[in-house]
N, CA, C and O atoms as a MOPAC input file, in Angstrom:
PM7 MOZYME 1SCF
protein

 N   -117.23000 1   163.27700 1   290.11500 1
 C   -117.17300 1   163.40100 1   288.64900 1
 C   -118.13600 1   164.43300 1   288.13400 1
 O   -119.26900 1   164.52800 1   288.60700 1
 N   -117.73000 1   165.14600 1   287.24300 1
 C   -118.55700 1   166.29500 1   286.64100 1
 C   -118.97400 1   167.31400 1   287.69200 1
 O   -120.08700 1   167.83600 1   287.62700 1
 N   -118.11100 1   167.60900 1   288.65800 1
 C   -118.34500 1   168.68500 1   289.58600 1
 C   -117.75200 1   169.98100 1   289.28300 1
 O   -118.34500 1   171.03800 1   289.49900 1
 N   -116.52600 1   169.89800 1   288.75900 1
 C   -115.79400 1   171.05800 1   288.45300 1
 C   -116.00500 1   171.50000 1   286.98100 1
 O   -115.58900 1   170.76600 1   286.08400 1
 N   -116.64000 1   172.68000 1   286.68800 1
 C   -116.91400 1   172.96400 1   285.33000 1
 C   -115.66300 1   173.26000 1   284.49400 1
 O   -115.70300 1   173.25300 1   283.26400 1
 N   -114.56700 1   173.51600 1   285.18300 1
 C   -113.23400 1   173.82300 1   284.40300 1
 C   -112.63000 1   172.50600 1   283.83300 1
 O   -111.93000 1   172.51400 1   282.82000 1
 N   -112.91800 1   171.42400 1   284.49600 1
 C   -112.22800 1   170.14600 1   284.06800 1
 C   -113.24100 1   169.18300 1   283.44000 1
 O   -112.91300 1   168.01500 1   283.23400 1
 N   -114.43700 1   169.62600 1   283.13600 1
 C   -115.39100 1   168.69100 1   282.60900 1
 C   -114.98100 1   168.24700 1   281.26600 1
 O   -115.26600 1   167.09600 1   280.93700 1
 N   -114.32700 1   169.03800 1   280.42200 1
 C   -113.91200 1   168.62000 1   279.03700 1
 C   -112.83900 1   167.55300 1   279.13800 1
 O   -112.75600 1   166.68700 1   278.26700 1
 N   -112.03500 1   167.59100 1   280.15100 1
 C   -110.97900 1   166.52500 1   280.28100 1
 C   -111.64400 1   165.19400 1   280.66300 1
 O   -111.21300 1   164.15500 1   280.16500 1
 N   -112.65500 1   165.17700 1   281.50800 1
 C   -113.35900 1   163.97400 1   281.91400 1
 C   -114.17300 1   163.45500 1   280.73600 1
 O   -114.29200 1   162.24200 1   280.56900 1
 N   -114.74200 1   164.35200 1   279.90400 1
 C   -115.45800 1   163.82800 1   278.68000 1
 C   -114.52000 1   163.25000 1   277.70600 1
 O   -114.85300 1   162.22500 1   277.11100 1
 N   -113.32500 1   163.82700 1   277.47200 1
 C   -112.33300 1   163.30700 1   276.62800 1
 C   -111.89800 1   161.97800 1   277.04900 1
 O   -111.79100 1   161.10200 1   276.19000 1
 N   -111.63600 1   161.72500 1   278.27400 1
 C   -111.24600 1   160.46800 1   278.80900 1
 C   -112.27500 1   159.43700 1   278.59400 1
 O   -111.95700 1   158.32300 1   278.17600 1
 N   -113.52200 1   159.76300 1   278.86700 1
 C   -114.62100 1   158.84300 1   278.68500 1
 C   -114.74200 1   158.47400 1   277.17500 1
 O   -114.97900 1   157.30900 1   276.85800 1
 N   -114.58300 1   159.44100 1   276.25300 1
 C   -114.62100 1   159.11000 1   274.86600 1
 C   -113.51300 1   158.29000 1   274.40700 1
 O   -113.70700 1   157.45200 1   273.52700 1
 N   -112.28300 1   158.47300 1   274.96500 1
 C   -111.07100 1   157.71600 1   274.61800 1
 C   -111.28100 1   156.27700 1   275.00900 1
 O   -110.93600 1   155.37800 1   274.24200 1
 N   -111.85200 1   156.02100 1   276.21000 1
 C   -112.10100 1   154.66900 1   276.71800 1
 C   -113.06700 1   153.98100 1   275.93800 1
 O   -112.89400 1   152.79300 1   275.66600 1
 N   -114.14300 1   154.65400 1   275.52000 1
 C   -115.19400 1   154.13000 1   274.69500 1
 C   -114.61900 1   153.77400 1   273.30100 1
 O   -114.91000 1   152.70300 1   272.76800 1
 N   -113.83300 1   154.64400 1   272.73700 1
 C   -113.24300 1   154.42200 1   271.41800 1
 C   -112.30800 1   153.23000 1   271.41100 1
 O   -112.26800 1   152.45100 1   270.45900 1
 N   -111.52500 1   153.09900 1   272.53900 1
 C   -110.51600 1   151.99400 1   272.64700 1
 C   -111.34300 1   150.68300 1   272.71100 1
 O   -111.06200 1   149.76100 1   271.94500 1
 N   -112.33200 1   150.58100 1   273.58600 1
 C   -113.06400 1   149.35800 1   273.72600 1
 C   -113.89300 1   149.03400 1   272.44600 1
 O   -114.01600 1   147.86900 1   272.06800 1
 N   -114.40200 1   149.97900 1   271.85100 1
 C   -115.14100 1   149.66700 1   270.57000 1
 C   -114.20000 1   149.20700 1   269.45900 1
 O   -114.61100 1   148.42100 1   268.60500 1
 N   -112.97300 1   149.66300 1   269.44400 1
 C   -111.98300 1   149.26900 1   268.52100 1
 C   -111.61900 1   147.75600 1   268.78200 1
 O   -111.56300 1   146.94800 1   267.85500 1
 N   -111.38600 1   147.43400 1   270.03900 1
 C   -111.12500 1   146.06600 1   270.35400 1
 C   -112.28600 1   145.14900 1   269.94500 1
 O   -112.05300 1   144.10900 1   269.32900 1
 N   -113.50800 1   145.50900 1   270.26900 1
 C   -114.67500 1   144.71200 1   269.88500 1
 C   -114.82700 1   144.60400 1   268.43100 1
 O   -115.19700 1   143.54900 1   267.91500 1
 N   -114.54500 1   145.70000 1   267.72100 1
 C   -114.62600 1   145.70600 1   266.24800 1
 C   -113.57500 1   144.80300 1   265.59300 1
 O   -113.85900 1   144.06700 1   264.64700 1
 N   -112.35800 1   144.88500 1   266.12800 1
 C   -111.36800 1   143.91900 1   265.56500 1
 C   -111.68000 1   142.48300 1   265.77600 1
 O   -111.41800 1   141.65300 1   264.90500 1
 N   -112.26000 1   142.14900 1   266.96400 1
 C   -112.68800 1   140.77100 1   267.17500 1
 C   -113.88300 1   140.37500 1   266.23400 1
 O   -113.94900 1   139.25700 1   265.72200 1
 N   -114.75100 1   141.28300 1   266.05200 1
 C   -115.91900 1   141.01200 1   265.19400 1
 C   -115.50400 1   140.83400 1   263.80100 1
 O   -116.05700 1   139.97400 1   263.11600 1
 N   -114.50800 1   141.62800 1   263.29100 1
 C   -114.01500 1   141.53900 1   261.96000 1
 C   -113.26600 1   140.20100 1   261.75600 1
 O   -113.35300 1   139.61500 1   260.67600 1
 N   -112.54600 1   139.72000 1   262.75900 1
 C   -111.85500 1   138.49000 1   262.54300 1
 C   -112.82000 1   137.32400 1   262.52500 1
 O   -112.64000 1   136.36200 1   261.77800 1
 N   -113.85000 1   137.41800 1   263.36000 1
 C   -114.93600 1   136.33800 1   263.29400 1
 C   -115.66500 1   136.32900 1   262.01100 1
 O   -115.94200 1   135.26300 1   261.46100 1
 N   -116.00900 1   137.56200 1   261.47500 1
 C   -116.74900 1   137.58300 1   260.25600 1
 C   -115.95300 1   137.12000 1   259.05200 1
 O   -116.55000 1   136.67300 1   258.07300 1
 N   -114.65900 1   137.20300 1   259.08200 1
 C   -113.74800 1   136.85500 1   257.97900 1
 C   -113.07400 1   135.47800 1   258.16500 1
 O   -112.23900 1   135.02500 1   257.38400 1
 N   -113.52400 1   134.85300 1   259.28900 1
 C   -112.98300 1   133.48000 1   259.62700 1
 C   -111.48500 1   133.44100 1   259.87600 1
 O   -110.82000 1   132.46900 1   259.51800 1
 N   -110.95100 1   134.48600 1   260.48300 1
 C   -109.58800 1   134.61000 1   260.90600 1
 C   -109.56400 1   134.02800 1   262.29100 1
 O   -110.42900 1   134.40600 1   263.08100 1
 N   -108.62400 1   133.10800 1   262.68500 1
 C   -108.52200 1   132.61600 1   264.00500 1
 C   -108.28100 1   133.65700 1   265.07900 1
 O   -107.49800 1   134.59700 1   264.94700 1
 N   -109.06400 1   133.39900 1   266.22300 1
 C   -108.83700 1   134.32700 1   267.38400 1
 C   -108.51500 1   133.51900 1   268.58300 1
 O   -108.76600 1   132.31400 1   268.57400 1
 N   -107.97800 1   134.09000 1   269.61300 1
 C   -107.69100 1   133.36800 1   270.81700 1
 C   -106.42500 1   132.62400 1   270.73900 1
 O   -105.42000 1   133.15600 1   270.26900 1
 N   -106.43000 1   131.28100 1   271.22900 1
 C   -105.20100 1   130.51600 1   271.21800 1
 C   -104.71900 1   130.05800 1   269.80900 1
 O   -103.53300 1   129.85800 1   269.54600 1
 N   -105.70800 1   129.91600 1   268.95800 1
 C   -105.33900 1   129.48000 1   267.58600 1
 C   -104.65600 1   130.62800 1   266.79900 1
 O   -104.05600 1   130.37000 1   265.75500 1
 N   -104.73300 1   131.82400 1   267.25700 1
 C   -104.21000 1   132.94600 1   266.43200 1
 C   -102.64900 1   132.92200 1   266.45300 1
 O   -101.98900 1   133.32000 1   265.49300 1
 N   -102.11500 1   132.44900 1   267.55900 1
 C   -100.65600 1   132.54500 1   267.71600 1
 C    -99.93300 1   131.61800 1   266.76000 1
 O    -98.85700 1   131.95700 1   266.26800 1
 N   -100.51900 1   130.42000 1   266.47900 1
 C    -99.80600 1   129.43200 1   265.60200 1
 C   -100.33300 1   129.44700 1   264.25600 1
 O    -99.85200 1   128.65700 1   263.44300 1
 N   -101.32500 1   130.29500 1   263.88400 1
 C   -101.93000 1   130.32000 1   262.59000 1
 C   -100.90800 1   130.79900 1   261.50200 1
 O   -100.96800 1   130.35000 1   260.35700 1
 N   -100.04400 1   131.64700 1   261.85400 1
 C    -99.13100 1   132.18500 1   260.81600 1
 C    -98.09500 1   131.05000 1   260.48800 1
 O    -97.65100 1   131.00400 1   259.34000 1
 N    -97.71500 1   130.20500 1   261.34500 1
 C    -96.65400 1   129.22400 1   261.06800 1
 C    -97.35600 1   127.98300 1   260.44100 1
 O    -96.66300 1   127.09600 1   259.94100 1
 N    -98.69700 1   127.89900 1   260.45700 1
 C    -99.32400 1   126.66500 1   259.94300 1
 C    -99.06900 1   126.44900 1   258.41500 1
 O    -98.85700 1   125.33500 1   257.93800 1
 N    -99.10600 1   127.58200 1   257.70000 1
 C    -98.91300 1   127.43600 1   256.26000 1
 C    -97.45100 1   127.02600 1   255.94200 1
 O    -97.19400 1   126.30700 1   254.97700 1
 N    -96.52300 1   127.49200 1   256.76400 1
 C    -95.15800 1   127.10900 1   256.53600 1
 C    -95.00000 1   125.54900 1   256.88100 1
 O    -94.30700 1   124.80200 1   256.18900 1
 N    -95.65100 1   125.16500 1   257.92300 1
 C    -95.56000 1   123.70100 1   258.39100 1
 C    -96.19700 1   122.80000 1   257.27600 1
 O    -95.64600 1   121.75100 1   256.94100 1
 N    -97.33100 1   123.21500 1   256.72500 1
 C    -97.94100 1   122.40800 1   255.65000 1
 C    -97.14200 1   122.28900 1   254.36900 1
 O    -97.12200 1   121.27200 1   253.67500 1
 N    -96.46800 1   123.43800 1   254.10300 1
 C    -95.56700 1   123.49900 1   252.91700 1
 C    -94.42600 1   122.55300 1   253.13400 1
 O    -94.07100 1   121.83200 1   252.20200 1
 N    -93.84600 1   122.50600 1   254.26000 1
 C    -92.69200 1   121.64500 1   254.57400 1
 C    -93.19300 1   120.14300 1   254.57700 1
 O    -92.47700 1   119.25300 1   254.11600 1
 N    -94.37700 1   119.90000 1   255.08300 1
 C    -94.95000 1   118.56300 1   255.10300 1
 C    -95.09000 1   118.01500 1   253.63300 1
 O    -94.66400 1   116.89900 1   253.33300 1
 N    -95.70100 1   118.84400 1   252.73900 1
 C    -95.89200 1   118.42900 1   251.41200 1
 C    -94.52100 1   118.26600 1   250.69100 1
 O    -94.36000 1   117.37400 1   249.85800 1
 N    -93.61600 1   119.07200 1   250.99900 1
 C    -92.29300 1   118.98100 1   250.39000 1
 C    -91.66400 1   117.64700 1   250.69900 1
 O    -91.06100 1   116.99300 1   249.84800 1
 N    -91.82600 1   117.27000 1   251.94900 1
 C    -91.17100 1   116.07500 1   252.46600 1
 C    -91.91500 1   114.76100 1   252.04900 1
 O    -91.28400 1   113.80700 1   251.59200 1
 N    -93.20300 1   114.74000 1   252.20900 1
 C    -93.95900 1   113.44800 1   252.06900 1
 C    -94.63200 1   113.29800 1   250.73900 1
 O    -94.96300 1   112.16700 1   250.38200 1
 N    -94.85600 1   114.29000 1   250.00500 1
 C    -95.56400 1   114.19300 1   248.74800 1
 C    -94.63000 1   113.75600 1   247.56600 1
 O    -95.07600 1   113.25700 1   246.53300 1
 N    -93.27100 1   113.98700 1   247.80400 1
 C    -92.32000 1   113.46900 1   246.75000 1
 C    -92.28300 1   111.91100 1   246.82800 1
 O    -92.02000 1   111.25200 1   245.82200 1
 N    -92.52800 1   111.36900 1   247.94400 1
 C    -92.46800 1   109.89400 1   248.01900 1
 C    -93.59200 1   109.23900 1   247.19500 1
 O    -93.40900 1   108.12500 1   246.70400 1
 N    -94.67000 1   109.85900 1   247.04300 1
 C    -95.87800 1   109.31700 1   246.34400 1
 C    -95.62700 1   109.34600 1   244.77500 1
 O    -96.19400 1   108.56200 1   244.01400 1
 N    -94.82200 1   110.21600 1   244.40400 1
 C    -94.63400 1   110.47000 1   242.82600 1
 C    -93.79400 1   109.37500 1   242.28500 1
 O    -93.50800 1   109.34900 1   241.08800 1

């Protein structure tokens, strides 16, 4: 690594791209944690939770009225 002066800029660009990619992933995860957005296993069903709650209230809350 860094032995050929002609290709040193390619190696630097690759290193910068990897660092940018990893920092983006860490930044997205930190943003989700800071704004209390589910991460991990809970993230896959989070979008359908609102729909499920709406259907529940539609079905069971009418009985109480």
